[in-house]
C-alpha positions as a LaTeX table, in Angstrom:
\begin{tabular}{lrrr}
\hline
Residue & $x$ (\AA) & $y$ (\AA) & $z$ (\AA) \\
\hline
Pro1 & 119.22 & 124.99 & 56.25 \\
Arg2 & 117.28 & 123.01 & 59.02 \\
Leu3 & 118.18 & 120.74 & 61.88 \\
Ser4 & 117.58 & 117.05 & 61.74 \\
Arg5 & 115.36 & 115.33 & 64.37 \\
Pro6 & 117.06 & 113.79 & 67.33 \\
Arg7 & 117.16 & 110.00 & 67.05 \\
Val8 & 118.50 & 106.92 & 68.97 \\
Ser9 & 121.45 & 105.07 & 67.34 \\
Gly10 & 122.34 & 101.88 & 69.35 \\
Asp11 & 122.49 & 102.64 & 72.89 \\
His12 & 122.95 & 106.50 & 72.68 \\
Met13 & 121.27 & 109.57 & 71.03 \\
Ala14 & 122.79 & 110.37 & 67.68 \\
Pro15 & 123.87 & 114.11 & 67.47 \\
Val16 & 121.62 & 116.64 & 65.91 \\
Ser17 & 122.83 & 117.76 & 62.42 \\
Val18 & 122.23 & 120.64 & 60.10 \\
Leu19 & 120.69 & 119.56 & 56.74 \\
Ala20 & 120.78 & 121.78 & 53.66 \\
Glu21 & 119.99 & 121.21 & 50.15 \\
Ala22 & 122.68 & 122.43 & 47.83 \\
Glu23 & 124.26 & 121.98 & 44.33 \\
Val24 & 127.72 & 120.77 & 43.77 \\
Arg25 & 129.59 & 122.75 & 40.92 \\
Arg26 & 133.02 & 121.27 & 41.29 \\
Ile27 & 134.52 & 118.04 & 42.90 \\
Gln28 & 138.13 & 117.45 & 43.38 \\
Arg29 & 140.02 & 114.48 & 44.85 \\
Pro30 & 142.91 & 115.19 & 47.35 \\
Gly31 & 145.98 & 115.51 & 44.99 \\
Gly32 & 143.78 & 114.70 & 41.85 \\
Ala33 & 142.09 & 116.28 & 38.97 \\
Ala34 & 138.93 & 118.35 & 39.34 \\
Ala35 & 135.60 & 117.93 & 37.56 \\
Thr36 & 133.05 & 120.43 & 36.85 \\
Thr37 & 129.39 & 119.43 & 37.43 \\
Arg38 & 126.08 & 120.51 & 38.50 \\
Ala39 & 124.43 & 118.00 & 40.83 \\
Pro40 & 122.03 & 118.39 & 43.73 \\
Val41 & 123.28 & 117.18 & 47.01 \\
Leu42 & 122.01 & 116.92 & 50.71 \\
Val43 & 124.62 & 118.57 & 52.80 \\
Leu44 & 125.05 & 117.01 & 56.32 \\
Val45 & 126.92 & 118.95 & 59.01 \\
Ser46 & 127.41 & 117.69 & 62.52 \\
Thr47 & 126.58 & 120.30 & 65.39 \\
Arg48 & 128.71 & 118.58 & 67.88 \\
Ala49 & 131.95 & 120.45 & 68.50 \\
Pro50 & 135.17 & 118.71 & 67.00 \\
Gly51 & 136.66 & 116.35 & 69.67 \\
Ala52 & 133.61 & 116.42 & 71.97 \\
Glu53 & 133.49 & 113.56 & 74.24 \\
His54 & 130.18 & 111.68 & 74.92 \\
Lys55 & 128.54 & 113.29 & 78.03 \\
Ala56 & 126.66 & 111.58 & 80.78 \\
Ala57 & 122.84 & 111.44 & 80.96 \\
Thr58 & 122.81 & 114.86 & 82.46 \\
Gly59 & 124.75 & 116.21 & 79.48 \\
Pro60 & 123.58 & 118.28 & 76.50 \\
Arg61 & 119.91 & 118.67 & 75.55 \\
Thr62 & 118.94 & 116.35 & 72.73 \\
Asp63 & 116.10 & 118.54 & 71.21 \\
Gly64 & 118.51 & 120.53 & 69.12 \\
Ser65 & 118.12 & 123.70 & 71.09 \\
Glu66 & 121.81 & 123.88 & 71.73 \\
Ala67 & 122.74 & 123.48 & 68.14 \\
Arg68 & 120.03 & 126.04 & 67.08 \\
Asn69 & 121.81 & 128.64 & 69.19 \\
Thr70 & 125.30 & 127.94 & 68.13 \\
Ser71 & 125.46 & 126.59 & 64.61 \\
Pro72 & 126.41 & 129.25 & 61.99 \\
Trp73 & 125.34 & 126.72 & 59.26 \\
Leu74 & 121.66 & 127.77 & 60.08 \\
Gly75 & 122.18 & 131.31 & 59.15 \\
Leu76 & 123.34 & 130.47 & 55.45 \\
Leu77 & 121.33 & 132.17 & 52.77 \\
Pro78 & 120.33 & 130.07 & 49.59 \\
Ser79 & 122.83 & 132.28 & 47.44 \\
Thr80 & 125.77 & 131.53 & 49.56 \\
Arg81 & 128.65 & 129.89 & 47.89 \\
Leu82 & 130.85 & 127.40 & 50.12 \\
Arg83 & 134.03 & 125.36 & 49.73 \\
Val84 & 133.98 & 122.43 & 52.06 \\
Thr85 & 135.84 & 119.17 & 52.44 \\
Gly86 & 133.73 & 116.09 & 52.91 \\
Arg87 & 132.63 & 112.70 & 51.85 \\
Leu88 & 130.16 & 111.70 & 49.30 \\
Ala89 & 127.72 & 108.87 & 49.79 \\
Pro90 & 124.60 & 107.64 & 47.66 \\
Pro91 & 121.18 & 108.72 & 48.95 \\
Leu92 & 119.21 & 106.00 & 50.92 \\
Thr93 & 116.40 & 106.37 & 48.61 \\
Gly94 & 115.84 & 106.35 & 44.95 \\
Gly95 & 114.54 & 109.33 & 43.04 \\
Asp96 & 115.96 & 112.43 & 41.36 \\
Arg97 & 115.83 & 115.04 & 44.05 \\
Ile98 & 119.41 & 114.39 & 45.22 \\
Ala99 & 122.30 & 112.73 & 43.53 \\
Ala100 & 124.43 & 112.33 & 46.70 \\
Val101 & 124.71 & 113.04 & 50.44 \\
Leu102 & 127.79 & 115.32 & 51.21 \\
Lys103 & 128.93 & 114.87 & 54.82 \\
Val104 & 131.04 & 117.90 & 55.73 \\
Gln105 & 134.33 & 116.95 & 57.65 \\
Glu106 & 135.28 & 118.94 & 60.64 \\
Val107 & 137.79 & 121.73 & 60.17 \\
\hline
\end{tabular}
């Protein structure tokens, strides 16, 4: 896992996220049937605390140092298995490295 680079989105800084390459083994829709698969995905996890309000200009640092010290996602080992809830989206670029982007929902 690694941190994304800070970037500007509109009139504010986009939050730093944790990025990790992973492999999806099973997908299930809410209340639906499950499908077994084996597809590479890019996992995207927001480091902003759930329900955090936008802070003033003197707010948190934007270099990712706050996330680096607090995100348990950065300590994951490559062999770690996870069960997460999230949304899938197609990758922005073509190619065969990743089949989709998985944005993990806040719990």
